[in-house]
Every structure is written in structure tokens, then in C-alpha cells.
SEVOTOR-8161 format. One record per atom (N, C-alpha, C): residue number from 1; residue in one letter; x, z, y. Coordinates in nm, 3 decimals, decimal comma. Atoms other than C-alpha are relative to their C-alpha. Example, Ala and Ser with C-alpha at 12.3 -4.5 7.8 and 13.67 -1.06 7.14 Angstrom:
# SEVOTOR-8161
{nr=1 | rest=A | east=0,089 | up=0,000 | north=-0,119}
{nr=1 | rest=A | east=1,230 | up=0,780 | north=-0,450}
{nr=1 | rest=A | east=0,090 | up=0,000 | north=0,120}
{nr=2 | rest=S | east=-0,082 | up=-0,006 | north=-0,119}
{nr=2 | rest=S | east=1,367 | up=0,714 | north=-0,106}
{nr=2 | rest=S | east=-0,077 | up=0,073 | north=0,109}
//
This chain:
# SEVOTOR-8161
{nr=1 | rest=X | east=0,041 | up=-0,134 | north=0,082}
{nr=1 | rest=X | east=-5,273 | up=1,713 | north=1,616}
{nr=1 | rest=X | east=0,152 | up=0,087 | north=0,022}
{nr=2 | rest=X | east=-0,104 | up=-0,094 | north=-0,026}
{nr=2 | rest=X | east=-5,039 | up=2,029 | north=1,669}
{nr=2 | rest=X | east=0,111 | up=0,024 | north=-0,109}
{nr=3 | rest=X | east=-0,097 | up=-0,028 | north=0,120}
{nr=3 | rest=X | east=-4,900 | up=2,046 | north=1,308}
{nr=3 | rest=X | east=0,103 | up=-0,156 | north=-0,002}
{nr=4 | rest=X | east=-0,106 | up=0,151 | north=-0,024}
{nr=4 | rest=X | east=-4,748 | up=1,668 | north=1,366}
{nr=4 | rest=X | east=0,097 | up=0,046 | north=0,083}
{nr=5 | rest=X | east=-0,066 | up=-0,055 | north=-0,062}
{nr=5 | rest=X | east=-4,594 | up=1,791 | north=1,644}
{nr=5 | rest=X | east=0,111 | up=0,094 | north=-0,043}
{nr=6 | rest=X | east=-0,091 | up=-0,069 | north=0,087}
{nr=6 | rest=X | east=-4,436 | up=2,073 | north=1,448}
{nr=6 | rest=X | east=0,088 | up=-0,047 | north=-0,110}
{nr=7 | rest=X | east=-0,093 | up=0,091 | north=0,094}
{nr=7 | rest=X | east=-4,324 | up=1,844 | north=1,172}
{nr=7 | rest=X | east=0,066 | up=-0,079 | north=0,035}
{nr=8 | rest=X | east=-0,140 | up=0,060 | north=-0,113}
{nr=8 | rest=X | east=-4,152 | up=1,618 | north=1,434}
{nr=8 | rest=X | east=0,109 | up=0,065 | north=0,020}
{nr=9 | rest=X | east=-0,142 | up=-0,114 | north=-0,077}
{nr=9 | rest=X | east=-3,948 | up=1,912 | north=1,587}
{nr=9 | rest=X | east=0,061 | up=0,039 | north=-0,115}
{nr=10 | rest=X | east=-0,070 | up=-0,049 | north=0,102}
{nr=10 | rest=X | east=-3,868 | up=2,030 | north=1,245}
{nr=10 | rest=X | east=0,123 | up=-0,107 | north=-0,076}
{nr=11 | rest=X | east=-0,052 | up=0,150 | north=0,046}
{nr=11 | rest=X | east=-3,741 | up=1,689 | north=1,117}
{nr=11 | rest=X | east=0,119 | up=0,010 | north=0,110}
{nr=12 | rest=X | east=-0,128 | up=0,025 | north=-0,080}
{nr=12 | rest=X | east=-3,534 | up=1,652 | north=1,455}
{nr=12 | rest=X | east=0,107 | up=0,104 | north=-0,034}
{nr=13 | rest=X | east=-0,114 | up=-0,086 | north=0,051}
{nr=13 | rest=X | east=-3,359 | up=1,980 | north=1,374}
{nr=13 | rest=X | east=0,061 | up=0,021 | north=-0,078}
{nr=14 | rest=X | east=-0,058 | up=0,067 | north=0,124}
{nr=14 | rest=X | east=-3,269 | up=1,914 | north=1,063}
{nr=14 | rest=X | east=0,095 | up=-0,077 | north=0,000}
{nr=15 | rest=X | east=-0,086 | up=0,109 | north=-0,050}
{nr=15 | rest=X | east=-3,119 | up=1,577 | north=1,178}
{nr=15 | rest=X | east=0,107 | up=0,058 | north=0,063}
{nr=16 | rest=X | east=-0,111 | up=-0,047 | north=-0,088}
{nr=16 | rest=X | east=-2,946 | up=1,744 | north=1,428}
{nr=16 | rest=X | east=0,110 | up=0,109 | north=-0,048}
{nr=17 | rest=X | east=-0,078 | up=-0,109 | north=0,066}
{nr=17 | rest=X | east=-2,748 | up=1,982 | north=1,205}
{nr=17 | rest=X | east=0,092 | up=-0,124 | north=-0,067}
{nr=18 | rest=X | east=-0,069 | up=0,124 | north=0,032}
{nr=18 | rest=X | east=-2,601 | up=1,654 | north=1,068}
{nr=18 | rest=X | east=0,063 | up=0,055 | north=-0,139}
{nr=19 | rest=X | east=-0,052 | up=-0,077 | north=0,102}
{nr=19 | rest=X | east=-2,570 | up=1,851 | north=0,737}
{nr=19 | rest=X | east=-0,068 | up=-0,069 | north=-0,131}
{nr=20 | rest=X | east=0,107 | up=0,058 | north=0,108}
{nr=20 | rest=X | east=-2,640 | up=1,694 | north=0,409}
{nr=20 | rest=X | east=-0,081 | up=0,094 | north=-0,085}
{nr=21 | rest=X | east=0,111 | up=-0,078 | north=0,020}
{nr=21 | rest=X | east=-2,940 | up=1,818 | north=0,281}
{nr=21 | rest=X | east=-0,097 | up=-0,083 | north=-0,119}
{nr=22 | rest=X | east=0,087 | up=0,054 | north=0,069}
{nr=22 | rest=X | east=-3,240 | up=1,730 | north=0,055}
{nr=22 | rest=X | east=-0,150 | up=0,040 | north=0,093}
{nr=23 | rest=X | east=0,153 | up=-0,068 | north=-0,052}
{nr=23 | rest=X | east=-3,602 | up=1,750 | north=0,262}
{nr=23 | rest=X | east=-0,115 | up=-0,068 | north=-0,077}
{nr=24 | rest=X | east=0,138 | up=0,061 | north=0,068}
{nr=24 | rest=X | east=-3,913 | up=1,724 | north=0,072}
{nr=24 | rest=X | east=-0,131 | up=0,006 | north=0,104}
{nr=25 | rest=X | east=0,092 | up=0,047 | north=-0,105}
{nr=25 | rest=X | east=-4,177 | up=1,609 | north=0,320}
{nr=25 | rest=X | east=-0,146 | up=0,037 | north=-0,076}
{nr=26 | rest=X | east=0,129 | up=0,002 | north=0,078}
{nr=26 | rest=X | east=-4,535 | up=1,630 | north=0,246}
{nr=26 | rest=X | east=-0,039 | up=-0,164 | north=0,022}
{nr=27 | rest=X | east=0,031 | up=0,105 | north=-0,005}
{nr=27 | rest=X | east=-4,704 | up=1,313 | north=0,192}
{nr=27 | rest=X | east=-0,060 | up=-0,053 | north=0,096}
{nr=28 | rest=X | east=0,071 | up=0,035 | north=-0,077}
{nr=28 | rest=X | east=-4,904 | up=1,278 | north=0,508}
{nr=28 | rest=X | east=0,135 | up=-0,028 | north=0,127}
{nr=29 | rest=X | east=-0,104 | up=0,003 | north=-0,110}
{nr=29 | rest=X | east=-4,570 | up=1,263 | north=0,697}
{nr=29 | rest=X | east=-0,005 | up=-0,158 | north=0,071}
{nr=30 | rest=X | east=-0,020 | up=0,133 | north=-0,037}
{nr=30 | rest=X | east=-4,610 | up=0,882 | north=0,681}
{nr=30 | rest=X | east=-0,116 | up=-0,029 | north=0,116}
{nr=31 | rest=X | east=0,072 | up=0,043 | north=-0,101}
{nr=31 | rest=X | east=-4,934 | up=0,926 | north=0,920}
{nr=31 | rest=X | east=0,023 | up=-0,006 | north=0,107}
{nr=32 | rest=X | east=-0,068 | up=-0,018 | north=-0,113}
{nr=32 | rest=X | east=-4,724 | up=0,965 | north=1,203}
{nr=32 | rest=X | east=0,084 | up=-0,073 | north=0,012}
{nr=33 | rest=X | east=-0,099 | up=0,107 | north=-0,007}
{nr=33 | rest=X | east=-4,532 | up=0,645 | north=1,276}
{nr=33 | rest=X | east=0,124 | up=0,037 | north=0,063}
{nr=34 | rest=X | east=-0,127 | up=-0,013 | north=-0,079}
{nr=34 | rest=X | east=-4,287 | up=0,774 | north=1,510}
{nr=34 | rest=X | east=0,088 | up=0,123 | north=-0,100}
{nr=35 | rest=X | east=-0,084 | up=-0,065 | north=0,107}
{nr=35 | rest=X | east=-4,194 | up=1,060 | north=1,259}
{nr=35 | rest=X | east=0,064 | up=-0,054 | north=-0,146}
{nr=36 | rest=X | east=-0,051 | up=0,081 | north=0,110}
{nr=36 | rest=X | east=-4,176 | up=0,860 | north=0,973}
{nr=36 | rest=X | east=0,110 | up=-0,085 | north=0,034}
{nr=37 | rest=X | east=-0,102 | up=0,064 | north=-0,025}
{nr=37 | rest=X | east=-3,981 | up=0,592 | north=1,142}
{nr=37 | rest=X | east=0,130 | up=0,069 | north=0,003}
{nr=38 | rest=X | east=-0,090 | up=-0,094 | north=-0,002}
{nr=38 | rest=X | east=-3,729 | up=0,869 | north=1,219}
{nr=38 | rest=X | east=0,039 | up=0,043 | north=-0,112}
{nr=39 | rest=X | east=-0,092 | up=-0,024 | north=0,173}
{nr=39 | rest=X | east=-3,684 | up=0,993 | north=0,853}
{nr=39 | rest=X | east=0,004 | up=-0,162 | north=-0,067}
{nr=40 | rest=X | east=-0,029 | up=0,111 | north=0,079}
{nr=40 | rest=X | east=-3,678 | up=0,627 | north=0,734}
{nr=40 | rest=X | east=0,150 | up=-0,051 | north=0,082}
{nr=41 | rest=X | east=-0,099 | up=0,064 | north=-0,047}
{nr=41 | rest=X | east=-3,405 | up=0,535 | north=0,976}
{nr=41 | rest=X | east=0,125 | up=0,091 | north=0,010}
{nr=42 | rest=X | east=-0,079 | up=-0,104 | north=0,030}
{nr=42 | rest=X | east=-3,216 | up=0,883 | north=0,950}
{nr=42 | rest=X | east=0,053 | up=0,033 | north=-0,103}
{nr=43 | rest=X | east=-0,029 | up=-0,041 | north=0,144}
{nr=43 | rest=X | east=-3,230 | up=0,940 | north=0,571}
{nr=43 | rest=X | east=-0,039 | up=-0,106 | north=-0,089}
{nr=44 | rest=X | east=0,015 | up=0,059 | north=0,098}
{nr=44 | rest=X | east=-3,198 | up=0,813 | north=0,277}
{nr=44 | rest=X | east=-0,113 | up=0,044 | north=-0,070}
{nr=45 | rest=X | east=0,132 | up=-0,057 | north=0,063}
{nr=45 | rest=X | east=-3,550 | up=0,826 | north=0,109}
{nr=45 | rest=X | east=-0,031 | up=-0,057 | north=-0,119}
{nr=46 | rest=X | east=0,081 | up=0,056 | north=0,124}
{nr=46 | rest=X | east=-3,707 | up=0,834 | north=-0,215}
{nr=46 | rest=X | east=-0,147 | up=0,034 | north=0,005}
{nr=47 | rest=X | east=0,164 | up=-0,043 | north=0,021}
{nr=47 | rest=X | east=-4,084 | up=0,808 | north=-0,312}
{nr=47 | rest=X | east=0,020 | up=0,023 | north=-0,111}
{nr=48 | rest=X | east=0,048 | up=-0,052 | north=0,138}
{nr=48 | rest=X | east=-4,179 | up=1,004 | north=-0,588}
{nr=48 | rest=X | east=-0,152 | up=-0,031 | north=-0,048}
{nr=49 | rest=X | east=0,133 | up=0,077 | north=0,016}
{nr=49 | rest=X | east=-4,460 | up=0,797 | north=-0,712}
{nr=49 | rest=X | east=-0,054 | up=0,080 | north=-0,120}
{nr=50 | rest=X | east=0,084 | up=-0,093 | north=0,092}
{nr=50 | rest=X | east=-4,732 | up=0,962 | north=-0,917}
{nr=50 | rest=X | east=-0,141 | up=-0,065 | north=0,022}
{nr=51 | rest=X | east=0,151 | up=0,051 | north=-0,016}
{nr=51 | rest=X | east=-5,092 | up=0,837 | north=-1,047}
{nr=51 | rest=X | east=-0,088 | up=0,146 | north=0,077}
{nr=52 | rest=X | east=0,140 | up=-0,117 | north=-0,072}
{nr=52 | rest=X | east=-5,394 | up=1,035 | north=-0,870}
{nr=52 | rest=X | east=-0,027 | up=0,112 | north=-0,068}
{nr=53 | rest=X | east=0,019 | up=-0,116 | north=0,106}
{nr=53 | rest=X | east=-5,448 | up=1,225 | north=-1,180}
{nr=53 | rest=X | east=0,104 | up=0,089 | north=-0,006}
{nr=54 | rest=X | east=-0,123 | up=-0,102 | north=-0,002}
{nr=54 | rest=X | east=-5,102 | up=1,390 | north=-1,166}
{nr=54 | rest=X | east=-0,005 | up=0,057 | north=0,144}
{nr=55 | rest=X | east=0,003 | up=-0,074 | north=-0,152}
{nr=55 | rest=X | east=-5,124 | up=1,452 | north=-0,793}
{nr=55 | rest=X | east=-0,089 | up=0,108 | north=-0,021}
{nr=56 | rest=X | east=0,114 | up=-0,077 | north=0,028}
{nr=56 | rest=X | east=-5,456 | up=1,626 | north=-0,877}
{nr=56 | rest=X | east=0,040 | up=0,117 | north=-0,090}
{nr=57 | rest=X | east=-0,011 | up=-0,060 | north=0,118}
{nr=57 | rest=X | east=-5,355 | up=1,810 | north=-1,177}
{nr=57 | rest=X | east=0,126 | up=0,116 | north=0,024}
{nr=58 | rest=X | east=-0,100 | up=-0,035 | north=-0,046}
{nr=58 | rest=X | east=-4,988 | up=1,911 | north=-1,030}
{nr=58 | rest=X | east=-0,033 | up=0,113 | north=0,099}
{nr=59 | rest=X | east=0,062 | up=-0,085 | north=-0,106}
{nr=59 | rest=X | east=-5,176 | up=2,069 | north=-0,733}
{nr=59 | rest=X | east=-0,077 | up=0,084 | north=-0,074}
{nr=60 | rest=X | east=0,061 | up=-0,101 | north=0,061}
{nr=60 | rest=X | east=-5,426 | up=2,249 | north=-0,945}
{nr=60 | rest=X | east=0,108 | up=0,088 | north=-0,071}
{nr=61 | rest=X | east=-0,095 | up=-0,135 | north=0,077}
{nr=61 | rest=X | east=-5,148 | up=2,395 | north=-1,150}
{nr=61 | rest=X | east=0,062 | up=0,070 | north=0,057}
{nr=62 | rest=X | east=-0,034 | up=-0,094 | north=-0,087}
{nr=62 | rest=X | east=-5,023 | up=2,553 | north=-0,851}
{nr=62 | rest=X | east=-0,090 | up=0,119 | north=0,034}
{nr=63 | rest=X | east=0,120 | up=-0,064 | north=-0,071}
{nr=63 | rest=X | east=-5,333 | up=2,705 | north=-0,780}
{nr=63 | rest=X | east=-0,028 | up=-0,003 | north=0,148}
{nr=64 | rest=X | east=0,047 | up=0,063 | north=-0,140}
{nr=64 | rest=X | east=-5,380 | up=2,503 | north=-0,463}
{nr=64 | rest=X | east=-0,118 | up=-0,098 | north=-0,024}
{nr=65 | rest=X | east=0,128 | up=0,097 | north=0,005}
{nr=65 | rest=X | east=-5,749 | up=2,374 | north=-0,447}
{nr=65 | rest=X | east=-0,014 | up=-0,037 | north=0,140}
{nr=66 | rest=X | east=0,054 | up=0,062 | north=-0,104}
{nr=66 | rest=X | east=-5,787 | up=2,293 | north=-0,103}
{nr=66 | rest=X | east=0,066 | up=-0,105 | north=0,037}
{nr=67 | rest=X | east=0,112 | up=0,024 | north=-0,037}
{nr=67 | rest=X | east=-5,905 | up=2,052 | north=0,025}
{nr=67 | rest=X | east=-0,103 | up=-0,047 | north=-0,107}
{nr=68 | rest=X | east=0,068 | up=0,069 | north=0,094}
{nr=68 | rest=X | east=-6,055 | up=1,921 | north=-0,314}
{nr=68 | rest=X | east=-0,112 | up=0,116 | north=-0,022}
{nr=69 | rest=X | east=0,091 | up=-0,091 | north=0,099}
{nr=69 | rest=X | east=-6,230 | up=2,255 | north=-0,398}
{nr=69 | rest=X | east=-0,137 | up=-0,074 | north=0,090}
{nr=70 | rest=X | east=0,146 | up=0,053 | north=-0,032}
{nr=70 | rest=X | east=-6,616 | up=2,154 | north=-0,398}
{nr=70 | rest=X | east=0,023 | up=-0,116 | north=0,054}
{nr=71 | rest=X | east=-0,019 | up=0,116 | north=-0,020}
{nr=71 | rest=X | east=-6,555 | up=1,815 | north=-0,345}
{nr=71 | rest=X | east=-0,018 | up=-0,094 | north=-0,131}
{nr=72 | rest=X | east=0,039 | up=0,116 | north=0,163}
{nr=72 | rest=X | east=-6,731 | up=1,575 | north=-0,613}
{nr=72 | rest=X | east=0,106 | up=-0,099 | north=0,017}
{nr=73 | rest=X | east=-0,073 | up=0,102 | north=-0,032}
{nr=73 | rest=X | east=-6,534 | up=1,310 | north=-0,440}
{nr=73 | rest=X | east=0,124 | up=-0,017 | north=-0,022}
{nr=74 | rest=X | east=-0,143 | up=-0,041 | north=-0,016}
{nr=74 | rest=X | east=-6,180 | up=1,444 | north=-0,456}
{nr=74 | rest=X | east=0,072 | up=-0,093 | north=-0,052}
{nr=75 | rest=X | east=-0,108 | up=0,078 | north=0,043}
{nr=75 | rest=X | east=-6,039 | up=1,227 | north=-0,688}
{nr=75 | rest=X | east=-0,031 | up=-0,135 | north=0,058}
{nr=76 | rest=X | east=0,007 | up=0,120 | north=-0,101}
{nr=76 | rest=X | east=-6,175 | up=0,922 | north=-0,509}
{nr=76 | rest=X | east=0,066 | up=0,008 | north=0,092}
{nr=77 | rest=X | east=-0,036 | up=-0,028 | north=-0,155}
{nr=77 | rest=X | east=-6,062 | up=1,054 | north=-0,182}
{nr=77 | rest=X | east=0,171 | up=-0,024 | north=-0,034}
{nr=78 | rest=X | east=-0,133 | up=-0,004 | north=0,026}
{nr=78 | rest=X | east=-5,732 | up=1,095 | north=-0,313}
{nr=78 | rest=X | east=0,083 | up=-0,130 | north=-0,067}
{nr=79 | rest=X | east=-0,010 | up=0,125 | north=0,049}
{nr=79 | rest=X | east=-5,734 | up=0,761 | north=-0,472}
{nr=79 | rest=X | east=0,011 | up=-0,121 | north=0,123}
{nr=80 | rest=X | east=0,049 | up=0,134 | north=-0,164}
{nr=80 | rest=X | east=-5,837 | up=0,568 | north=-0,105}
{nr=80 | rest=X | east=0,107 | up=0,078 | north=0,033}
{nr=81 | rest=X | east=-0,161 | up=-0,021 | north=-0,100}
{nr=81 | rest=X | east=-5,527 | up=0,791 | north=0,064}
{nr=81 | rest=X | east=0,131 | up=-0,040 | north=-0,049}
{nr=82 | rest=X | east=-0,122 | up=0,039 | north=0,074}
{nr=82 | rest=X | east=-5,280 | up=0,699 | north=-0,217}
{nr=82 | rest=X | east=0,004 | up=-0,148 | north=0,041}
{nr=83 | rest=X | east=-0,023 | up=0,131 | north=-0,031}
{nr=83 | rest=X | east=-5,362 | up=0,352 | north=-0,184}
{nr=83 | rest=X | east=0,039 | up=-0,097 | north=0,127}
{nr=84 | rest=X | east=0,016 | up=0,039 | north=-0,165}
{nr=84 | rest=X | east=-5,390 | up=0,328 | north=0,189}
{nr=84 | rest=X | east=0,140 | up=0,037 | north=0,059}
{nr=85 | rest=X | east=-0,149 | up=0,019 | north=-0,085}
{nr=85 | rest=X | east=-5,028 | up=0,456 | north=0,234}
{nr=85 | rest=X | east=0,094 | up=-0,021 | north=-0,087}
{nr=86 | rest=X | east=-0,136 | up=0,071 | north=0,041}
{nr=86 | rest=X | east=-4,854 | up=0,285 | north=-0,033}
{nr=86 | rest=X | east=0,095 | up=-0,096 | north=0,024}
{nr=87 | rest=X | east=-0,082 | up=0,087 | north=-0,062}
{nr=87 | rest=X | east=-4,723 | up=0,010 | north=0,176}
{nr=87 | rest=X | east=0,089 | up=0,082 | north=0,075}
{nr=88 | rest=X | east=-0,087 | up=-0,100 | north=-0,100}
{nr=88 | rest=X | east=-4,572 | up=0,315 | north=0,415}
{nr=88 | rest=X | east=0,064 | up=0,061 | north=-0,122}
{nr=89 | rest=X | east=-0,063 | up=-0,064 | north=0,110}
{nr=89 | rest=X | east=-4,457 | up=0,495 | north=0,093}
{nr=89 | rest=X | east=0,098 | up=-0,115 | north=-0,058}
{nr=90 | rest=X | east=-0,069 | up=0,110 | north=0,055}
{nr=90 | rest=X | east=-4,318 | up=0,137 | north=-0,031}
{nr=90 | rest=X | east=0,138 | up=-0,028 | north=0,099}
{nr=91 | rest=X | east=-0,131 | up=0,030 | north=-0,101}
{nr=91 | rest=X | east=-4,061 | up=0,144 | north=0,266}
{nr=91 | rest=X | east=0,124 | up=0,089 | north=-0,009}
{nr=92 | rest=X | east=-0,083 | up=-0,108 | north=0,037}
{nr=92 | rest=X | east=-3,884 | up=0,451 | north=0,092}
{nr=92 | rest=X | east=0,166 | up=-0,129 | north=-0,046}
{nr=93 | rest=X | east=-0,128 | up=0,063 | north=0,059}
{nr=93 | rest=X | east=-3,474 | up=0,321 | north=-0,016}
{nr=93 | rest=X | east=-0,040 | up=-0,024 | north=-0,143}
{nr=94 | rest=X | east=0,063 | up=-0,001 | north=0,160}
{nr=94 | rest=X | east=-3,615 | up=0,413 | north=-0,370}
{nr=94 | rest=X | east=-0,108 | up=0,016 | north=-0,028}
{nr=95 | rest=X | east=0,135 | up=-0,056 | north=0,051}
{nr=95 | rest=X | east=-3,914 | up=0,455 | north=-0,558}
{nr=95 | rest=X | east=0,069 | up=0,085 | north=-0,137}
{nr=96 | rest=X | east=-0,034 | up=-0,093 | north=0,129}
{nr=96 | rest=X | east=-3,879 | up=0,718 | north=-0,864}
{nr=96 | rest=X | east=-0,192 | up=-0,035 | north=-0,048}
{nr=97 | rest=X | east=0,132 | up=-0,041 | north=0,059}
{nr=97 | rest=X | east=-4,220 | up=0,670 | north=-1,061}
{nr=97 | rest=X | east=0,004 | up=0,129 | north=-0,126}
{nr=98 | rest=X | east=0,008 | up=-0,136 | north=0,030}
{nr=98 | rest=X | east=-4,294 | up=1,029 | north=-1,193}
{nr=98 | rest=X | east=-0,126 | up=-0,009 | north=-0,139}
{nr=99 | rest=X | east=0,101 | up=-0,013 | north=0,047}
{nr=99 | rest=X | east=-4,595 | up=0,944 | north=-1,392}
{nr=99 | rest=X | east=0,021 | up=0,031 | north=-0,161}
{nr=100 | rest=X | east=-0,024 | up=-0,024 | north=0,151}
{nr=100 | rest=X | east=-4,601 | up=1,075 | north=-1,765}
{nr=100 | rest=X | east=0,104 | up=0,063 | north=-0,028}
{nr=101 | rest=X | east=-0,135 | up=-0,028 | north=0,039}
{nr=101 | rest=X | east=-4,263 | up=1,218 | north=-1,716}
{nr=101 | rest=X | east=-0,027 | up=0,187 | north=0,019}
{nr=102 | rest=X | east=-0,029 | up=-0,157 | north=-0,022}
{nr=102 | rest=X | east=-4,169 | up=1,581 | north=-1,743}
{nr=102 | rest=X | east=0,083 | up=0,034 | north=0,123}
{nr=103 | rest=X | east=-0,098 | up=-0,007 | north=-0,144}
{nr=103 | rest=X | east=-3,949 | up=1,731 | north=-1,437}
{nr=103 | rest=X | east=0,096 | up=-0,034 | north=-0,039}
{nr=104 | rest=X | east=-0,134 | up=0,034 | north=0,050}
{nr=104 | rest=X | east=-3,652 | up=1,683 | north=-1,669}
{nr=104 | rest=X | east=0,022 | up=-0,143 | north=-0,016}
{nr=105 | rest=X | east=0,003 | up=0,136 | north=0,006}
{nr=105 | rest=X | east=-3,739 | up=1,338 | north=-1,738}
{nr=105 | rest=X | east=-0,011 | up=-0,098 | north=0,144}
{nr=106 | rest=X | east=0,015 | up=0,060 | north=-0,132}
{nr=106 | rest=X | east=-3,815 | up=1,270 | north=-1,346}
{nr=106 | rest=X | east=0,133 | up=0,011 | north=0,043}
{nr=107 | rest=X | east=-0,112 | up=-0,069 | north=-0,076}
{nr=107 | rest=X | east=-3,499 | up=1,451 | north=-1,243}
{nr=107 | rest=X | east=0,110 | up=-0,125 | north=-0,064}
{nr=108 | rest=X | east=-0,111 | up=0,114 | north=0,109}
{nr=108 | rest=X | east=-3,297 | up=1,200 | north=-1,512}
{nr=108 | rest=X | east=-0,059 | up=-0,142 | north=0,088}
{nr=109 | rest=X | east=0,042 | up=0,135 | north=-0,028}
{nr=109 | rest=X | east=-3,489 | up=0,907 | north=-1,396}
{nr=109 | rest=X | east=0,053 | up=-0,032 | north=0,194}
{nr=110 | rest=X | east=-0,042 | up=0,005 | north=-0,149}
{nr=110 | rest=X | east=-3,398 | up=0,994 | north=-0,988}
{nr=110 | rest=X | east=0,153 | up=-0,016 | north=-0,008}
{nr=111 | rest=X | east=-0,140 | up=0,032 | north=0,003}
{nr=111 | rest=X | east=-3,034 | up=1,032 | north=-1,088}
{nr=111 | rest=X | east=0,064 | up=-0,134 | north=-0,049}
{nr=112 | rest=X | east=-0,047 | up=0,153 | north=0,010}
{nr=112 | rest=X | east=-3,001 | up=0,711 | north=-1,236}
{nr=112 | rest=X | east=-0,003 | up=-0,086 | north=0,079}
{nr=113 | rest=X | east=0,046 | up=0,100 | north=-0,087}
{nr=113 | rest=X | east=-3,197 | up=0,544 | north=-0,938}
{nr=113 | rest=X | east=0,106 | up=0,034 | north=0,111}
{nr=114 | rest=X | east=-0,063 | up=-0,050 | north=-0,112}
{nr=114 | rest=X | east=-2,965 | up=0,712 | north=-0,702}
{nr=114 | rest=X | east=0,137 | up=-0,074 | north=-0,048}
{nr=115 | rest=X | east=-0,141 | up=0,059 | north=0,002}
{nr=115 | rest=X | east=-2,639 | up=0,584 | north=-0,891}
{nr=115 | rest=X | east=0,005 | up=-0,145 | north=-0,027}
{nr=116 | rest=X | east=-0,024 | up=0,160 | north=0,002}
{nr=116 | rest=X | east=-2,734 | up=0,208 | north=-0,861}
{nr=116 | rest=X | east=0,026 | up=0,005 | north=0,137}
//
């Protein structure tokens, strides 16, 4: 897929700079093993975990409804996708569960996790 090759090249360019930075990837980055392996090997990674319902409500709150618009099975699809990726996400260096937390509370939990 063309998008995946662009994603890989973008990550490579960022890593070539060797500047400290935060990279926020899409959750589907785990779908391309070579790209995900590069991310895991070159970066300190954190999985910001949330319940499927929160994923859905956060996306909707941003006004973004694709690809779930008109899909009566969107929530079940999301649950299946997240469950299928859980082991891959779990390879991150740290996990922060953001379920039921505000942005400020999630940031605080992230900071505590990084201090460990």
C-alpha cells in the first residue's frame, strides 16, 4: 500500500535527524512489521491505551466519522481491531491506560510512567 511506504519514509527521515522529539503515530503503524520494528528499535515507545468506546467518542468529538459513518458494526469492528493489535501494542516500552481519564490526568499518568 502506498500509504505504508510514505509512513515508513517519514519515520526514517525523522530518525535520520537524530533530534529528540515526540512522534505520534497512527494505531495502524503496527500493521507494517518492518516499520513497527524500526519504531520499536529506534525509539522509546508508549502505548496510550483506551477502551474502544473512548476511542470512538474521541474520534467523533474531533468531527471525524470516517470510516465508521453508516457502519452499524463500527464498534464491533473497532473492538476486533484493537483486540487483534493488543499484543503488538504491548511491545511498547511503557503502557499508559487513559481510560476514564481527562487529558490532564492522562498527562500526569504519562509523566509518572516516564519517571520510572
